[in-house]
N, CA, C and O of each residue as an XYZ file, in Angstrom:
608
protein
N    -121.298    -33.124     -9.273
C    -120.747    -32.155     -8.529
C    -120.577    -30.830     -9.152
O    -120.137    -30.539    -10.264
N    -121.029    -30.074     -8.177
C    -121.176    -28.459     -8.936
C    -119.582    -27.873     -8.684
O    -118.949    -28.275     -7.708
N    -119.095    -27.066     -9.474
C    -118.005    -26.098     -9.497
C    -118.352    -24.944     -8.342
O    -119.397    -24.346     -8.600
N    -117.937    -24.674     -7.581
C    -117.736    -23.242     -7.161
C    -117.744    -22.177     -8.005
O    -117.030    -22.022     -8.996
N    -118.853    -21.210     -7.434
C    -118.456    -19.973     -8.322
C    -117.341    -19.310     -8.517
O    -117.087    -18.751     -9.584
N    -116.508    -19.311     -7.423
C    -115.040    -18.596     -7.034
C    -114.241    -19.156     -7.945
O    -113.533    -18.475     -8.687
N    -114.275    -20.318     -7.970
C    -113.162    -21.352     -8.710
C    -113.290    -20.853    -10.014
O    -112.252    -20.581    -10.618
N    -114.676    -20.637    -10.708
C    -114.853    -20.430    -12.158
C    -114.655    -19.353    -12.457
O    -114.367    -19.079    -13.622
N    -114.750    -18.380    -11.458
C    -114.303    -16.935    -11.700
C    -112.797    -16.819    -11.573
O    -112.388    -15.733    -11.985
N    -112.120    -17.408    -11.244
C    -110.841    -17.437    -10.874
C    -110.427    -18.264    -12.311
O    -109.562    -17.740    -13.012
N    -110.788    -19.026    -12.573
C    -110.669    -19.605    -14.022
C    -110.711    -18.453    -15.193
O    -109.815    -17.953    -15.871
N    -111.851    -18.286    -15.153
C    -112.296    -17.159    -16.121
C    -111.265    -16.125    -16.376
O    -110.815    -15.893    -17.498
N    -110.822    -15.365    -15.027
C    -109.774    -14.790    -15.114
C    -108.619    -14.768    -15.720
O    -108.154    -13.921    -16.482
N    -108.006    -16.153    -15.178
C    -106.957    -16.808    -15.526
C    -106.753    -16.997    -17.340
O    -105.708    -16.745    -17.940
N    -107.766    -17.393    -17.837
C    -108.049    -17.519    -19.347
C    -108.246    -16.244    -20.346
O    -108.103    -16.254    -21.569
N    -108.637    -15.064    -19.454
C    -108.534    -14.069    -19.882
C    -107.383    -13.608    -20.051
O    -107.189    -13.060    -21.136
N    -106.245    -13.663    -19.069
C    -104.647    -13.357    -19.083
C    -104.427    -14.230    -20.220
O    -103.929    -13.675    -21.200
N    -104.711    -15.604    -20.328
C    -104.176    -15.949    -21.517
C    -104.301    -15.885    -22.962
O    -103.620    -16.286    -23.907
N    -105.503    -15.187    -22.814
C    -105.892    -14.649    -24.185
C    -105.198    -13.451    -24.599
O    -104.971    -13.336    -25.804
N    -104.730    -12.321    -23.623
C    -103.826    -11.400    -23.322
C    -102.549    -11.950    -23.964
O    -102.049    -11.437    -24.965
N    -102.135    -12.835    -23.445
C    -100.867    -13.699    -23.575
C    -100.821    -13.939    -25.436
O    -100.089    -13.487    -26.317
N    -101.688    -14.628    -25.433
C    -101.415    -15.413    -26.818
C    -101.911    -14.091    -28.123
O    -101.577    -14.167    -29.305
N    -102.611    -13.151    -27.623
C    -102.594    -11.865    -28.365
C    -101.072    -11.143    -28.400
O    -100.763    -10.396    -29.328
N    -100.447    -11.350    -27.645
C     -99.170    -10.757    -27.808
C     -98.018    -11.406    -28.546
O     -97.104    -10.888    -29.187
N     -98.317    -12.760    -28.274
C     -97.555    -13.874    -28.868
C     -97.678    -13.659    -30.355
O     -96.680    -13.860    -31.046
N     -98.694    -13.309    -30.858
C     -99.299    -13.422    -32.083
C     -98.680    -12.340    -33.217
O     -98.455    -12.400    -34.425
N     -98.526    -11.313    -32.167
C     -97.762    -10.183    -33.151
C     -96.506     -9.656    -32.577
O     -96.009     -8.759    -33.257
N     -95.835     -9.991    -31.456
C     -94.631     -9.633    -30.861
C     -93.380    -10.349    -31.663
O     -93.335    -11.499    -32.099
N     -92.547     -9.488    -31.715
C     -91.436     -9.897    -32.597
C     -90.594    -11.297    -32.015
O     -90.033    -12.176    -32.670
N     -90.734    -11.146    -30.543
C     -89.969    -12.305    -29.712
C     -90.441    -13.772    -29.869
O     -89.879    -14.842    -29.636
N     -92.056    -13.352    -30.496
C     -92.594    -15.174    -31.120
C     -91.288    -15.911    -32.092
O     -91.143    -17.133    -32.144
N     -90.548    -15.097    -32.703
C     -89.836    -15.569    -33.488
C     -88.410    -16.589    -32.452
O     -87.901    -17.683    -32.694
N     -88.215    -15.772    -31.506
C     -87.137    -16.553    -30.796
C     -88.037    -17.794    -30.090
O     -87.475    -18.882    -29.973
N     -89.209    -17.669    -29.691
C     -90.046    -18.696    -29.203
C     -89.982    -20.016    -30.464
O     -89.520    -21.134    -30.235
N     -90.411    -19.682    -31.460
C     -90.771    -20.528    -32.659
C     -89.241    -21.305    -32.968
O     -89.269    -22.530    -33.088
N     -88.064    -20.667    -33.081
C     -86.745    -20.979    -33.190
C     -86.540    -22.031    -31.912
O     -86.265    -23.210    -32.131
N     -86.672    -21.590    -30.768
C     -86.489    -22.767    -29.811
C     -87.265    -23.935    -29.755
O     -86.795    -24.967    -29.277
N     -88.581    -23.864    -30.265
C     -89.214    -25.174    -30.272
C     -88.867    -25.867    -31.550
O     -88.840    -27.087    -31.710
N     -88.590    -24.892    -32.495
C     -88.196    -25.669    -33.970
C     -86.883    -26.555    -33.726
O     -86.798    -27.680    -34.219
N     -85.823    -25.979    -32.914
C     -84.673    -26.506    -32.579
C     -84.702    -28.066    -31.457
O     -83.913    -29.010    -31.434
N     -86.035    -27.786    -30.572
C     -86.204    -28.406    -29.621
C     -86.597    -29.689    -30.270
O     -86.179    -30.762    -29.834
N     -87.537    -29.594    -31.490
C     -88.119    -30.571    -32.201
C     -87.497    -31.386    -33.031
O     -87.880    -32.535    -33.250
N     -86.361    -30.785    -33.624
C     -85.486    -31.401    -34.669
C     -84.381    -32.312    -33.820
O     -83.898    -33.341    -34.291
N     -84.046    -31.786    -32.492
C     -83.154    -32.599    -31.438
C     -83.921    -33.584    -30.945
O     -83.395    -34.588    -30.464
N     -85.147    -33.441    -30.995
C     -85.886    -34.779    -30.194
C     -86.167    -36.037    -31.189
O     -86.123    -37.207    -30.810
N     -86.433    -35.664    -32.384
C     -86.645    -36.328    -33.314
C     -85.356    -36.708    -34.233
O     -85.562    -37.290    -35.298
N     -83.980    -36.373    -33.818
C     -83.104    -36.508    -34.371
C     -82.751    -35.911    -36.025
O     -81.830    -36.232    -36.776
N     -83.610    -35.161    -36.179
C     -83.580    -33.998    -37.595
C     -82.512    -33.468    -37.562
O     -81.793    -33.520    -36.565
N     -82.132    -32.726    -38.868
C     -80.884    -31.650    -39.124
C     -81.693    -30.279    -39.180
O     -82.751    -30.185    -39.801
N     -81.214    -29.405    -38.603
C     -81.867    -28.077    -38.222
C     -81.432    -27.339    -39.630
O     -80.269    -27.109    -39.963
N     -82.554    -27.034    -40.346
C     -82.414    -25.834    -41.218
C     -82.160    -24.605    -41.114
O     -82.775    -23.882    -40.331
N     -81.031    -24.107    -42.039
C     -80.770    -22.611    -41.739
C     -81.993    -21.718    -42.285
O     -82.082    -20.498    -42.144
N     -82.915    -22.550    -42.932
C     -84.374    -21.507    -43.604
C     -85.010    -20.935    -42.471
O     -85.740    -19.965    -42.677
N     -84.836    -21.450    -41.047
C     -85.822    -21.027    -40.177
C     -85.397    -19.506    -39.754
O     -86.179    -18.761    -39.164
N     -84.379    -19.219    -40.037
C     -83.875    -17.626    -40.016
C     -85.026    -16.615    -40.943
O     -85.048    -15.405    -40.718
N     -85.630    -17.016    -41.620
C     -86.577    -16.127    -42.199
C     -87.933    -15.794    -41.908
O     -88.676    -16.768    -42.031
N     -88.368    -14.984    -41.642
C     -89.542    -14.532    -40.999
C     -90.946    -15.134    -41.949
O     -92.050    -15.100    -41.406
N     -90.855    -15.502    -42.922
C     -91.706    -15.711    -44.012
C     -92.003    -17.369    -43.441
O     -93.159    -17.792    -43.449
N     -91.074    -18.076    -43.046
C     -91.048    -19.493    -42.730
C     -92.366    -20.144    -42.141
O     -92.990    -19.641    -41.206
N     -92.675    -21.152    -42.695
C     -94.036    -22.026    -42.163
C     -93.911    -22.117    -40.684
O     -94.889    -21.848    -39.987
N     -92.540    -22.554    -40.043
C     -92.899    -22.812    -38.664
C     -93.340    -21.270    -37.789
O     -93.913    -21.320    -36.700
N     -92.964    -19.926    -38.474
C     -93.641    -18.947    -37.827
C     -95.019    -18.520    -38.019
O     -95.769    -17.891    -37.272
N     -95.146    -18.887    -38.914
C     -96.864    -18.881    -39.504
C     -97.717    -19.926    -38.850
O     -98.886    -19.620    -38.614
N     -97.377    -20.868    -38.595
C     -97.998    -22.218    -37.697
C     -97.962    -21.698    -36.180
O     -98.994    -21.787    -35.514
N     -96.733    -21.128    -35.590
C     -96.687    -20.722    -34.309
C     -97.634    -19.566    -34.247
O     -98.387    -19.582    -33.273
N     -97.759    -18.537    -35.105
C     -98.470    -17.207    -35.058
C    -100.091    -17.791    -35.365
O    -101.047    -17.211    -34.851
N    -100.270    -18.957    -36.229
C    -101.717    -19.249    -36.150
C    -102.206    -20.087    -34.993
O    -103.416    -20.056    -34.768
N    -101.596    -20.672    -34.393
C    -101.497    -21.169    -33.169
C    -101.944    -20.364    -32.003
O    -102.804    -20.645    -31.168
N    -101.258    -19.398    -32.097
C    -101.487    -18.129    -31.073
C    -102.929    -17.710    -31.134
O    -103.823    -17.857    -30.301
N    -102.937    -17.155    -32.316
C    -104.291    -16.520    -32.807
C    -105.690    -17.595    -32.456
O    -106.729    -17.119    -31.999
N    -105.567    -18.768    -32.682
C    -106.461    -19.662    -32.308
C    -106.400    -19.729    -30.959
O    -107.501    -20.042    -30.505
N    -105.406    -19.533    -29.956
C    -105.497    -19.515    -28.565
C    -106.025    -18.286    -27.958
O    -106.240    -18.244    -26.747
N    -106.235    -17.336    -28.688
C    -106.973    -16.202    -28.348
C    -108.397    -16.635    -28.214
O    -109.006    -16.670    -27.145
N    -108.950    -17.008    -29.554
C    -110.241    -17.299    -29.603
C    -110.882    -18.336    -28.383
O    -112.009    -18.274    -27.892
N    -109.606    -19.462    -28.014
C    -110.293    -20.613    -27.696
C    -110.182    -20.075    -26.293
O    -111.210    -20.208    -25.628
N    -109.245    -19.545    -25.747
C    -109.307    -18.900    -23.973
C    -110.393    -17.640    -23.915
O    -110.722    -17.365    -22.761
N    -110.929    -16.933    -24.816
C    -111.657    -16.100    -24.887
C    -113.084    -16.768    -24.521
O    -113.838    -16.523    -23.579
N    -113.212    -17.766    -25.668
C    -114.284    -18.790    -25.486
C    -114.413    -19.493    -23.864
O    -115.517    -19.475    -23.320
N    -113.497    -19.958    -23.320
C    -113.553    -20.589    -22.185
C    -113.871    -19.360    -21.325
O    -114.924    -19.449    -20.693
N    -113.235    -18.340    -21.194
C    -113.352    -17.471    -20.356
C    -114.936    -17.063    -20.095
O    -115.599    -17.126    -19.060
N    -115.244    -16.678    -21.257
C    -116.992    -16.040    -21.260
C    -117.888    -17.406    -20.690
O    -118.899    -17.230    -20.010
N    -117.408    -18.748    -21.040
C    -118.264    -19.681    -20.474
C    -118.080    -19.555    -19.026
O    -119.023    -19.274    -18.285
N    -116.769    -19.777    -18.564
C    -116.711    -19.944    -17.147
C    -117.208    -18.393    -16.424
O    -117.713    -18.396    -15.301
N    -117.059    -17.442    -16.990
C    -117.536    -16.158    -16.180
C    -118.925    -16.205    -16.092
O    -119.561    -16.062    -15.048
N    -119.440    -16.430    -17.322
C    -121.179    -16.846    -17.337
C    -121.764    -17.763    -16.521
O    -122.898    -17.510    -16.112
N    -121.167    -18.895    -16.159
C    -121.247    -19.930    -15.461
C    -121.337    -19.511    -13.835
O    -122.177    -19.860    -13.005
N    -120.183    -18.650    -13.682
C    -119.881    -18.129    -12.444
C    -121.023    -17.133    -11.876
O    -121.594    -17.288    -10.797
N    -121.271    -16.008    -12.859
C    -122.519    -15.281    -12.510
C    -123.769    -16.140    -12.274
O    -124.585    -15.842    -11.401
N    -123.884    -17.058    -12.956
C    -125.107    -17.786    -12.716
C    -125.356    -18.788    -11.368
O    -126.391    -19.175    -10.825
N    -124.330    -18.956    -11.165
C    -124.273    -19.623     -9.891
C    -123.955    -18.974     -8.474
O    -124.170    -19.528     -7.397
N    -123.583    -18.111     -8.595
C    -123.020    -16.943     -7.352
C    -124.543    -16.129     -7.098
O    -125.466    -15.887     -7.875
N    -124.297    -15.772     -5.327
C    -125.418    -14.946     -5.301
C    -124.757    -13.471     -5.363
O    -125.428    -12.550     -4.897
N    -123.701    -13.238     -5.815
C    -122.974    -12.219     -5.623
C    -122.484    -11.718     -7.057
O    -121.696    -12.565     -7.476
N    -122.634    -10.684     -7.971
C    -121.976    -10.680     -8.904
C    -120.833     -9.904     -8.793
O    -119.980    -10.012     -9.674
N    -120.629     -8.984     -7.677
C    -119.519     -8.123     -7.881
C    -118.541     -9.153     -7.393
O    -117.415     -9.267     -7.877
N    -119.067     -9.992     -6.296
C    -117.608    -10.998     -5.897
C    -116.971    -11.735     -7.258
O    -115.763    -11.779     -7.490
N    -117.975    -12.286     -8.083
C    -117.395    -12.678     -9.012
C    -116.555    -11.757    -10.062
O    -115.452    -12.064    -10.514
N    -117.058    -10.935    -10.272
C    -116.642     -9.569    -11.115
C    -114.941     -9.422    -10.624
O    -113.904     -9.518    -11.282
N    -115.172     -9.170     -9.293
C    -113.792     -8.811     -8.445
C    -112.818    -10.037     -8.346
O    -111.604     -9.838     -8.403
N    -113.226    -11.046     -8.229
C    -112.332    -12.231     -8.217
C    -111.693    -12.474     -9.867
O    -110.500    -12.429    -10.168
N    -112.563    -12.674    -10.572
C    -112.278    -12.545    -12.084
C    -110.908    -11.247    -12.454
O    -109.872    -11.529    -13.056
N    -111.209    -10.041    -11.992
C    -110.676     -8.989    -12.396
C    -109.089     -9.213    -11.683
O    -108.020     -9.162    -12.292
N    -109.273     -9.449    -10.353
C    -107.945     -9.493     -9.430
C    -106.910    -10.747    -10.193
O    -105.685    -10.674    -10.298
N    -107.632    -11.675    -10.584
C    -106.934    -12.776    -11.014
C    -106.347    -12.822    -12.511
O    -105.339    -13.385    -12.938
N    -107.438    -11.944    -13.244
C    -106.761    -11.527    -14.733
C    -105.739    -10.648    -14.400
O    -104.755    -10.941    -15.079
N    -105.514     -9.697    -13.660
C    -104.305     -8.551    -13.468
C    -103.372     -9.267    -13.040
O    -102.370     -9.194    -13.752
N    -103.225    -10.358    -11.613
C    -102.503    -10.927    -11.437
C    -101.414    -11.688    -12.279
O    -100.194    -11.558    -12.376
N    -102.153    -12.363    -12.736
C    -102.191    -13.616    -14.178
C    -101.230    -12.995    -15.230
O    -100.196    -13.452    -15.718
N    -101.796    -11.966    -15.409
C    -101.284    -11.177    -16.907
C    -100.136    -10.722    -16.593
O     -99.248    -10.838    -17.437
N     -99.879    -10.189    -15.522
C     -98.467     -9.594    -14.763
C     -97.439    -10.683    -14.671
O     -96.284    -10.465    -15.038
N     -97.817    -11.865    -14.187
C     -97.176    -13.024    -13.947
C     -96.549    -13.481    -15.270
O     -95.349    -13.649    -15.486
N     -97.559    -13.649    -16.103
C     -97.041    -14.197    -17.633
C     -96.512    -13.090    -18.589
O     -96.043    -13.441    -19.672
N     -96.556    -11.830    -18.267
C     -95.751    -10.588    -18.868
C     -94.064    -10.688    -18.194
O     -93.056    -10.317    -18.797
N     -94.105    -11.332    -16.701
C     -92.910    -11.223    -16.374
C     -91.992    -12.656    -16.846
O     -90.774    -12.770    -16.983
N     -92.897    -13.497    -16.999
C     -91.974    -15.023    -17.033
C     -91.842    -15.156    -18.704
O     -90.924    -15.768    -19.249
N     -92.761    -14.577    -19.303
C     -92.643    -14.898    -20.949
C     -91.843    -13.682    -21.782
O     -91.178    -13.910    -22.792
N     -92.007    -12.424    -21.223
C     -91.681    -11.336    -21.728
C     -90.408    -10.660    -21.023
O     -89.637     -9.826    -21.497
N     -90.410    -11.206    -19.868
C     -89.264    -10.485    -18.928
C     -89.456     -9.049    -18.537
O     -88.597     -8.188    -18.343
N     -91.047     -8.956    -18.447
C     -91.079     -7.586    -17.977
C     -91.270     -7.341    -16.474
O     -92.021     -8.028    -15.781
N     -90.571     -6.360    -16.041
C     -90.093     -6.011    -14.562
C     -91.545     -5.444    -13.915
O     -92.365     -4.642    -14.362
N     -91.485     -6.368    -12.421
C     -92.355     -6.064    -11.820
C     -92.071     -5.067    -10.488
O     -91.853     -5.696     -9.452
N     -92.049     -3.819    -10.392
C     -91.507     -3.031     -9.460
C     -92.162     -2.940     -8.278
O     -93.359     -3.226     -8.261
N     -91.534     -2.549     -7.144
C     -91.965     -2.282     -6.045
C     -93.315     -1.442     -6.256
O     -94.388     -1.852     -5.814
N     -93.185     -0.215     -6.976
C     -94.415      0.446     -7.269
C     -95.542     -0.241     -7.581
O     -96.626     -0.114     -7.010
N     -95.210     -1.211     -8.787
C     -96.235     -2.157     -9.417
C     -96.795     -2.843     -8.502
O     -98.025     -2.803     -8.464
N     -96.050     -3.688     -7.479
C     -96.723     -4.386     -6.225
C     -97.366     -3.513     -5.553
O     -98.566     -3.785     -5.533
N     -97.058     -2.431     -4.902
C     -97.832     -1.538     -4.103
C     -99.420     -1.405     -4.741
O    -100.506     -1.639     -4.210
N     -99.053     -0.900     -6.182
C    -100.496     -0.024     -6.743
C    -101.196     -1.471     -6.922
O    -102.355     -1.488     -6.506
N    -100.705     -2.722     -7.474
C    -101.718     -3.894     -7.283
C    -102.090     -4.546     -6.282
O    -102.870     -5.470     -6.512
N    -101.715     -4.323     -4.991
C    -102.124     -4.607     -3.829
C    -103.283     -3.766     -3.417
O    -104.340     -4.159     -2.923
N    -102.937     -2.606     -3.682
C    -104.105     -1.225     -3.274
C    -105.509     -1.933     -4.390
O    -106.620     -2.094     -3.884
N    -105.358     -2.155     -5.313
C    -106.208     -2.311     -6.583
C    -106.790     -3.697     -5.792
O    -108.001     -3.775     -5.587
N    -106.095     -4.532     -5.458
C    -106.678     -6.139     -5.131
C    -107.333     -5.584     -3.345
O    -108.312     -6.132     -2.839
N    -106.848     -4.877     -2.912
C    -107.500     -4.645     -1.172
C    -108.904     -3.908     -1.404
O    -109.951     -4.148     -0.804
N    -108.661     -2.836     -2.537
C    -110.017     -1.913     -2.830
C    -111.358     -3.025     -3.581
O    -112.562     -2.928     -3.347
N    -110.756     -3.926     -4.405
C    -111.610     -4.516     -4.793
C    -112.452     -5.605     -3.858
O    -113.670     -5.775     -3.917
N    -111.621     -6.230     -3.071
C    -112.134     -7.057     -2.117
C    -113.075     -6.383     -1.286
O    -114.221     -6.769     -1.059
N    -112.507     -5.316     -0.828
C    -113.592     -4.144     -0.044
C    -114.742     -4.143     -0.375
O    -115.655     -4.358      0.422
N    -114.950     -3.842     -1.923
C    -116.150     -3.499     -2.395
C    -116.980     -4.513     -2.672
O    -118.130     -4.275     -3.041
N    -116.508     -5.806     -2.532
C    -117.467     -6.894     -2.940
C    -117.789     -7.208     -1.592
O    -118.978     -7.328     -1.298
N    -116.853     -7.369     -0.676
C    -117.513     -7.570      1.093
C    -118.722     -6.167      1.308
O    -119.715     -6.282      2.026
N    -118.458     -5.190      0.714
C    -119.510     -4.244      0.987
C    -121.007     -4.766      0.310
O    -122.151     -4.818      0.762
N    -120.556     -5.026     -0.657
C    -121.967     -5.280     -1.438
C    -122.842     -6.728     -0.929
O    -124.065     -6.863     -0.933
N    -121.860     -7.688     -0.522
C    -122.554     -8.841      0.282
C    -122.897     -8.701      1.595
O    -123.449     -9.636      2.175
N    -122.631     -7.579      2.204
C    -122.879     -7.448      3.501
C    -124.371     -6.510      3.740
O    -125.006     -6.333      4.780
N    -124.639     -5.991      2.296
C    -126.098     -4.809      2.390
C    -127.047     -6.035      2.272
O    -126.913     -6.929      1.436
N    -128.090     -5.959      3.281
C    -128.979     -6.844      3.241
C    -129.826     -6.317      1.946
O    -129.923     -5.113      1.710
N    -130.365     -7.213      1.216
C    -131.357     -7.391     -0.096
C    -133.031     -7.086      0.635
O    -133.667     -7.806      1.405
N    -133.376     -5.793      0.064
C    -134.318     -5.513     -0.167
C    -135.678     -6.288     -0.886
O    -135.472     -6.615     -2.055
N    -136.814     -6.568     -0.433
C    -137.764     -7.404     -0.654
C    -138.403     -6.668     -1.818
O    -138.625     -5.458     -1.784
N    -138.664     -7.384     -2.761
C    -139.715     -7.068     -3.825
C    -141.324     -6.961     -3.405
O    -141.935     -7.974     -3.066
N    -141.935     -5.701     -3.453
C    -143.251     -5.952     -3.300
C    -144.285     -5.772     -4.509
O    -145.481     -6.009     -4.339
């Protein structure tokens, strides 16, 4: 069963956004809060005692979390490029694939930033995002509506 080029483009855009999320988590100070939450949850789940050593930034738990995030950057980028290339190869319109990829990346990045980092999404942001999405869609439709010239 062949996968739709549109679905591949959306998946590629989502993986691009996840790569950005992992990049921010690799270097952001709030990753420590995430690591502490995961550590405490793991200790509670397995009935282990919570160590106070966790408060130090050079803790092995932090290094593992940051290492996993760094690996997530490379994994998501590899998946993004694989899916984007497949979408381009299977589509009749490279513009449509690029537009879908960009809009998905833009919206998914905003959603992840809001959920994970609490970044605000104001009315002005939504208006701007809507204009970008509509403009991208109009550009994609214009390209697909033009008849192709035959090569002689």
